[in-house]
C-alpha positions in Angstrom: -68.6 32.0 68.4 -65.4 30.7 69.9 -64.6 27.1 70.6 -62.7 26.3 73.8 -60.0 23.7 73.1 -57.0 23.3 75.5 -54.1 21.4 73.9 -51.2 20.3 76.0 -47.8 21.6 75.0 -46.5 18.1 74.4 -49.2 17.7 71.7 -48.3 20.9 70.0 -44.7 20.1 69.8 -45.3 16.5 68.6 -47.5 17.8 65.8 -45.1 20.5 64.7 -42.1 18.2 64.4 -44.1 15.4 62.7 -44.8 17.3 59.4 -43.0 15.5 56.6 -41.3 17.4 53.8 -42.8 16.4 50.5 -40.2 15.4 48.0 -37.6 14.1 50.4 -35.1 11.7 48.6 -34.6 8.1 49.6 -31.9 7.4 52.0 -29.5 4.5 52.7 -29.9 3.2 56.2 -28.9 0.4 58.5 -31.7 1.1 61.0 -34.9 3.1 61.3 -36.3 4.6 64.5 -39.8 6.0 64.9 -41.7 6.8 68.1 -39.2 4.8 70.2 -39.3 1.6 68.1 -36.2 0.7 66.0 -35.8 -1.7 63.1 -32.2 -2.8 62.4 -31.4 -4.4 59.1 -28.8 -7.0 58.2 -27.5 -4.8 55.3 -28.0 -1.2 54.3 -31.4 -0.6 52.7 -32.9 2.1 50.5 -35.6 3.8 52.7 -37.8 6.8 52.8 -41.0 8.2 54.3 -44.5 8.4 52.9 -46.2 11.8 52.9 -47.8 11.1 56.3 -44.4 10.2 57.8 -44.5 6.4 58.0 -41.4 4.6 56.7 -40.9 2.4 53.6 -38.0 0.2 52.4 -37.2 -1.2 49.0 -37.1 -5.0 49.4 -36.7 -7.7 49.9 -34.8 -6.8 53.1 -33.9 -8.7 56.2 -35.0 -7.1 59.5 -32.3 -8.3 61.8 -34.0 -7.2 65.0 -36.6 -4.8 66.5 -36.4 -2.9 69.8 -38.0 -3.0 72.3 -37.0 -6.6 72.0 -40.0 -8.9 71.8 -40.6 -11.0 74.9 -43.1 -13.7 75.6 -46.4 -12.1 75.0 -45.2 -8.4 74.7 -43.7 -6.0 72.2 -45.2 -8.0 69.3 -44.7 -7.5 65.6 -47.1 -8.8 62.9 -46.7 -8.9 59.1 -49.9 -7.8 57.2 -52.0 -8.3 60.4 -55.4 -9.8 59.6 -58.6 -8.1 60.8 -60.9 -10.2 63.0 -60.8 -11.9 66.4 -57.1 -12.4 66.9 -54.0 -10.3 67.4 -50.3 -11.0 68.0 -49.2 -7.8 69.8 -49.7 -8.5 73.5 -50.9 -11.4 75.6 -52.9 -9.1 77.8 -55.3 -8.3 74.9 -58.0 -10.9 74.2 -57.5 -13.0 71.1 -53.8 -13.3 71.5 -52.4 -15.7 68.9 -48.6 -16.3 69.1 -48.5 -17.8 65.6 -49.1 -14.3 64.2 -46.0 -12.9 65.7 -43.0 -12.2 63.5 -39.7 -13.8 64.4 -36.4 -12.1 63.8 -34.3 -12.1 61.7 -37.3 -11.5 59.4 -37.3 -11.5 55.6 -39.6 -8.7 54.5 -40.7 -8.8 50.9 -42.6 -6.2 48.7 -46.3 -6.1 49.5 -45.7 -6.7 53.2 -46.4 -4.3 56.0 -44.6 -4.9 59.3 -46.5 -3.6 62.3 -44.4 -3.4 65.5 -45.6 -2.4 68.9 -44.1 -1.4 72.2 -45.9 -2.5 75.4 -46.2 -0.8 78.7 -45.2 -2.6 81.9 -48.3 -1.5 83.9 -51.8 -1.0 82.4 -53.5 2.1 83.4 -50.5 4.4 83.6 -50.2 7.3 81.1 -46.9 7.9 79.2 -45.7 11.5 78.7 -47.0 11.3 75.1 -50.4 9.7 75.7 -53.1 11.2 73.4 -56.1 13.0 74.8 -59.2 10.9 75.2 -57.2 7.8 76.3 -58.5 5.9 79.3 -55.4 3.7 79.3 -57.3 0.4 79.3 -54.8 -1.4 77.1 -51.2 -2.6 77.3 -49.7 -1.0 74.2 -47.7 2.3 74.3 -47.4 2.8 70.5 -47.5 1.0 67.2 -45.5 1.8 64.0 -45.6 0.3 60.5 -42.7 -0.4 58.0 -43.9 -1.0 54.5 -41.8 -3.0 52.0 -42.0 -1.8 48.4 -40.5 -3.2 45.2 -39.2 0.3 44.2 -38.9 3.7 45.8 -42.1 5.4 46.6 -43.2 8.6 44.9 -42.5 11.6 47.1 -46.2 12.4 47.7 -47.4 8.8 48.1 -49.7 7.6 50.9 -48.8 4.5 52.8 -50.8 1.5 51.6 -53.1 0.0 54.2 -51.2 -1.9 57.0 -53.9 -4.5 57.5 -54.3 -7.6 55.3 -53.4 -8.0 51.6 -55.0 -4.9 49.9 -52.0 -2.7 49.1 -53.3 -0.2 46.5 -51.3 3.1 46.6 -52.4 6.7 46.2 -50.7 10.0 45.9 -51.5 13.5 47.2 -51.6 14.7 43.6 -54.7 12.5 43.1 -56.6 14.3 45.9 -59.5 16.1 44.3 -59.3 19.2 46.5 -61.1 21.3 43.9 -64.4 19.5 44.6 -64.6 20.4 48.3 -67.2 23.0 49.1 -64.8 25.5 50.7 -67.4 26.8 53.1 -67.0 30.0 55.2 -66.1 29.3 58.8 -69.1 29.6 61.2 -66.8 31.3 63.7 -63.4 31.1 65.4 -62.1 27.5 64.9 -60.4 25.2 67.4 -56.7 24.8 67.1 -56.0 22.1 64.5 -52.8 21.0 66.1 -54.6 18.8 68.5 -56.4 17.0 65.7 -53.1 16.7 63.8 -51.7 14.9 66.8 -54.8 12.7 67.1 -54.2 11.5 63.5 -50.4 11.4 63.4 -49.7 7.7 64.1 -51.5 4.6 62.8 -54.8 3.8 64.4 -54.4 0.1 65.4 -58.1 -0.7 64.9 -58.6 -4.1 63.3 -60.1 -6.3 66.0 -63.8 -7.3 66.3 -66.1 -6.0 69.0 -65.5 -4.0 72.2 -62.2 -5.6 73.1 -60.8 -3.7 70.2 -60.4 -0.7 72.5 -57.7 -2.6 74.5 -55.6 -2.8 71.4 -55.6 1.0 70.8 -52.1 2.2 71.7 -51.9 5.0 74.3 -49.8 7.3 72.1 -51.7 6.6 68.9 -55.4 7.1 69.4 -58.2 7.2 72.0 -59.3 3.9 73.1 -63.1 4.4 73.2 -65.4 4.9 70.2 -67.0 8.1 71.5 -63.7 9.9 71.5 -62.7 8.4 68.1 -66.0 9.5 66.6 -65.7 13.0 68.0 -62.3 13.3 66.2 -63.8 11.9 63.0 -66.8 14.2 63.1 -64.9 17.4 63.9 -62.2 16.9 61.3 -64.9 15.9 58.8 -66.4 19.4 58.9 -63.1 21.2 59.3 -61.9 19.8 56.0 -64.9 21.3 54.2 -64.0 24.9 55.1 -62.1 27.2 52.8 -58.4 26.9 53.3 -56.6 29.2 50.8 -53.2 28.8 52.4 -53.6 25.1 52.9 -53.2 25.4 56.7 -55.2 22.2 57.1 -53.2 20.3 54.5 -51.5 18.0 57.1 -55.0 17.3 58.6 -56.3 16.4 55.1 -53.4 14.1 54.4 -53.7 12.2 57.7 -57.4 12.0 57.5 -57.2 10.5 54.0 -54.7 8.0 55.3 -57.1 6.9 57.9 -59.7 6.3 55.2 -57.2 4.2 53.2 -56.4 2.1 56.4 -60.0 1.6 57.3 -60.9 0.4 53.8 -58.0 -2.0 54.0 -59.5 -3.4 57.2 -62.8 -4.0 55.5 -61.0 -5.9 52.7 -59.6 -8.2 55.4 -62.8 -8.6 57.4 -66.0 -6.8 56.5 -67.8 -7.8 59.7 -65.8 -6.0 62.3 -67.3 -2.9 63.8 -70.5 -4.5 65.1 -72.9 -2.2 67.0 -72.2 -2.3 70.7 -73.0 0.6 73.0 -70.5 3.4 72.3 -67.5 1.4 71.0 -67.5 1.2 67.2 -68.7 4.4 65.5 -66.6 6.6 63.4 -65.1 4.1 61.0 -67.3 4.6 57.9 -67.0 8.3 57.1 -63.2 8.3 56.7 -63.5 5.6 54.1 -66.2 7.4 52.1 -64.3 10.7 52.3 -61.1 9.1 51.0 -63.1 7.5 48.2 -64.5 10.9 47.2 -61.1 12.5 47.4 -59.4 9.8 45.3 -62.4 9.0 43.0 -62.1 5.4 44.2 -65.3 3.5 43.6 -64.5 0.7 46.1 -64.1 3.1 49.0 -67.0 5.3 47.8 -69.3 2.2 47.9 -67.7 0.3 50.8 -69.7 -2.7 52.0 -69.1 -3.7 55.6 -70.6 -3.7 59.0 -70.7 -0.3 60.6 -72.2 0.7 64.0 -74.1 3.7 62.8 -76.0 1.6 60.4 -76.8 -1.2 62.8 -77.9 1.3 65.5 -80.5 3.2 63.3 -83.6 1.9 61.8 -87.2 2.8 60.8 -89.9 1.8 63.3 -92.7 2.9 65.5 -91.4 4.8 68.4 -93.6 4.9 71.5 -93.5 8.7 71.3 -94.2 8.8 67.6 -90.6 8.8 66.3 -90.0 7.0 63.0 -86.2 7.0 62.9 -85.1 5.0 65.9 -81.9 4.0 67.7 -80.8 0.5 68.9 -78.0 -0.4 71.2 -76.9 -3.6 69.6 -78.4 -6.2 67.1 -78.5 -9.1 69.6 -79.3 -7.2 72.8 -82.5 -7.8 74.8 -83.1 -4.1 75.0 -82.4 -3.4 71.3 -85.8 -1.8 70.7 -86.2 0.2 73.8 -87.5 3.3 71.9 -90.6 1.3 70.9 -91.5 0.9 74.6 -93.1 3.3 77.1 -90.2 5.1 78.8 -92.0 4.4 82.1 -91.2 0.7 81.6 -87.5 1.1 80.5 -86.3 0.0 84.0 -87.9 -3.4 83.5 -87.4 -3.8 79.7 -84.6 -6.2 79.3 -83.0 -8.7 81.7 -81.8 -9.0 85.3 -78.2 -8.1 84.5 -78.7 -4.4 83.8 -79.4 -4.6 80.1 -82.6 -2.6 80.2 -84.1 0.3 78.5 -82.4 2.8 80.8 -79.0 1.5 79.8 -79.9 1.6 76.2 -81.1 5.2 76.5 -77.8 6.2 78.2 -75.8 4.9 75.3 -78.2 6.6 72.8 -77.4 9.9 74.6 -73.6 9.0 74.5 -73.5 8.4 70.8 -75.8 11.1 69.5 -73.5 14.1 69.9 -70.6 12.3 68.0 -72.7 11.6 64.9 -73.7 15.2 64.0 -70.5 16.3 62.3 -70.0 13.2 60.1 -73.7 13.2 59.1 -73.5 16.8 58.1 -70.2 16.2 56.2 -71.9 13.4 54.2 -74.7 15.8 53.3 -72.4 18.7 52.5 -70.5 16.4 50.0 -73.5 14.7 48.5 -72.4 11.3 49.9 -75.6 10.3 51.6 -76.4 7.9 48.7 -73.0 6.4 49.0 -73.5 6.0 52.8 -76.5 3.9 51.7 -78.5 3.9 55.0 -81.2 6.6 55.1 -82.3 5.9 58.7 -78.9 7.2 60.0 -79.5 10.6 58.5 -83.1 10.9 59.5 -82.1 9.8 63.0 -79.4 12.5 63.3 -82.0 15.1 62.1 -84.3 13.8 64.8 -81.5 13.9 67.4 -80.8 17.5 66.6 -84.5 18.5 66.9 -84.7 16.9 70.3 -81.3 17.4 71.9 -79.3 20.0 69.9 -76.2 18.3 71.4 -72.9 18.1 69.6 -69.3 19.3 69.9 -69.1 23.1 69.7 -67.7 22.9 66.2 -70.3 20.5 64.9 -73.0 22.5 66.5 -71.9 25.7 64.9 -71.6 24.0 61.5 -75.0 22.4 61.8 -76.7 25.6 62.7 -75.0 27.4 59.8 -75.2 24.8 57.1 -77.8 22.1 57.7 -80.7 23.8 55.9 -78.6 24.2 52.7 -76.4 21.1 53.1 -78.1 19.0 50.5 -77.9 21.7 47.9 -74.2 22.2 48.6 -73.7 18.5 48.4 -75.4 18.3 45.0 -73.0 20.9 43.7 -70.0 18.9 45.1 -71.3 15.8 43.2 -71.8 17.8 40.0 -68.2 18.9 40.2 -66.9 15.4 41.0 -68.7 13.7 38.1 
């Protein structure tokens, strides 16, 4: 089986040049530039890069200025941005709070993360480096993070989470690569360079509800949950395959970084990714996977709101189903699967929120969940996921629809029947 996957040349080049050399020594700098954003310091600073490429400085330091230069309501920078309803990046995103914006010169102290953004002039226009799966609904071109430490970072350190106050640090030497199942490939694999590019920059993803998509920078991540979850699911199973030459090492490092960041978001606000159509899936598995890889109990047992859990439940489906799907907790058509499909058109309200709409979103989400559900089984993390209806629903989805990405489909067909046994072996090795 061969998976079709066209990757623009710009994505390939961006991925190749982004790989960071482990062990690079700290440098003395007066300014740092990354992805078109520059921080200039009042004095020379000791600086370096984390293993995934983001920059750190030994502080306290004074950031004299940032470019693009902040203007009223655009090109915003925020220190330790909080998760929740507000943001300080661009006035064209809902929840804009100017009090969050950093003012320069800025004294940056150890334990602080400075997130700086660059805005676009016109919403809806792609940049040359826009990532695949972006519908260009938001005003941000890119976002970068500068982390202030009290001492130079270990060469193989991951960046601490950029959101909120939780700043625990991890290193690549802590990754428990030995417990991964190292499965045989189900066929020819997609080119991983596209996924490396998908995960290269920070995912600015800490705002509640659907308007979060407008905060997702064009060059950092897709804006819609379906595309985000497709990446999460495909990479989830790719990382479980044998990799004797560590060709997927960059992918592993960047995926683990996403798990660290997402856990940091939950420590700032645990009620963020509320179920809503196709917006908010794909945030839970990176946290659980990072927890497994680092042996971190907090991440392995994360407690927060996740769309996959709010959208699956046990009930009495009209057609006899037991594991059911729900569009959103507070929606009038939230239990459409308990109703005769003949009545879906009138099940709801007069504003289009009916059973037909709910079913459309059920079909939209289903294919994106297969890979991450299988990855959780293959690593024995279903107990840690702690929501059995999700896994029973994905089994039901597969029996009825057999729809997923080509990679997830091949992995499911090859490994689903023995996934739980493989996962038990992983857990035995981990404990």
